[in-house]
Every structure is written in structure tokens, then in C-alpha cells.
C-alpha angles and dihedrals in degrees: 000000000000120000118206114198124183113237106219116196111227118208140144116280121232090250092056091050092049091051091053093050090049091051092049089048091053092048091048090049090056101039102043099061089048091052095046091052088055095080093049090047092049091053090049091051092046089052091050093047092047092051093046090052094046094044089049090050091048091050092051092046090053093048091051096043100051096267098309121125127217113283115245095240092057100029097121095047095043094050096044105034136054114276139193124227092275094051099257109149136224133176093228132050117242144093107020095344095091101130130087154314094201099181134027089216138338105272118235118250109259100201143042135024093313091052109153094025118130097182122119124217140164094225122083113229094023111154116244098021126104099192138045112213134187109202092195098055098023092231118148127186138169115281094240126121109189105000115118140182123252089273091055098250109141114243091228090062095057 
């Protein structure tokens, strides 16, 4: 007895392939914008974190130094080295140099045209500086003028 079976080739139909491509397109349309916002969101978070760390360091400095903040001219040294009560700095702790350091280093600005800059200035928009600092009030903000996050909030108002 011979059995003759038909061998039917099985494959995907054109309609099935089109449906799969459409589903992949929908997933991509949802996922790609979310992933592209990730870099901007990371920079915004980095800015917020850097400002929080610096503001905390400034508050501790002021508490330990009788309410005075680091002077602009010595900001980096007074924040990253050991200090005495009057704000004089030293690389090693000992003697009267018992305060600080308050930061390991000045964090680079994560957003705007001065991105990557670690300099500190008292003039908004100054080239080469990442941060704008007022040594009387102890306020520090990003050195940006018109740059804003995706929600429209100016970086210099964080």
C-alpha cells in the first residue's frame, strides 16, 4: 500500500507579516520618544543633584563659620580643603584647620552652553563658568540664561 501524502509548504502569509511590522512600528513609536528624553532627564537630574550637594556644603560651611559663606575669590579652596574658623585653608587637617572639606571637587555643569564647566563666577552668562554664586547670600545656581528643561523651567531657577 502506497500512501501518497501531499506535502504542503507552510509559511507566513503577507497579511501576517504586515500585522507584525505594524505592531513593531507601534512599539517603536511609543518607546523611542521615551528613550530620547532619557538623556535630557538625566542631565536635569544631575543638575538638581549637583545643586543639592553644593547647597548642603554651603549651609554646613556657614554653620561652622559663624554664618559667613565662602568668599568668591577662594570658593573652590574653601569648599574642597580644610579651613579654620576665619576661612583660611590648608590641605591637611590639624591645629586650627578642623573644618571641611565640604566637597571633593566642584561638580561640572550638566546642562546648557557651559556644560562641563566647573568655574564659579558672580556674573550670569560669564563664559567658562558653570556656576553663579553670591557670597553674601550663599546662593548658587547654574550659569545659564535662557536654557530650560523639557517642561520649560529655566535651569538657572532650579
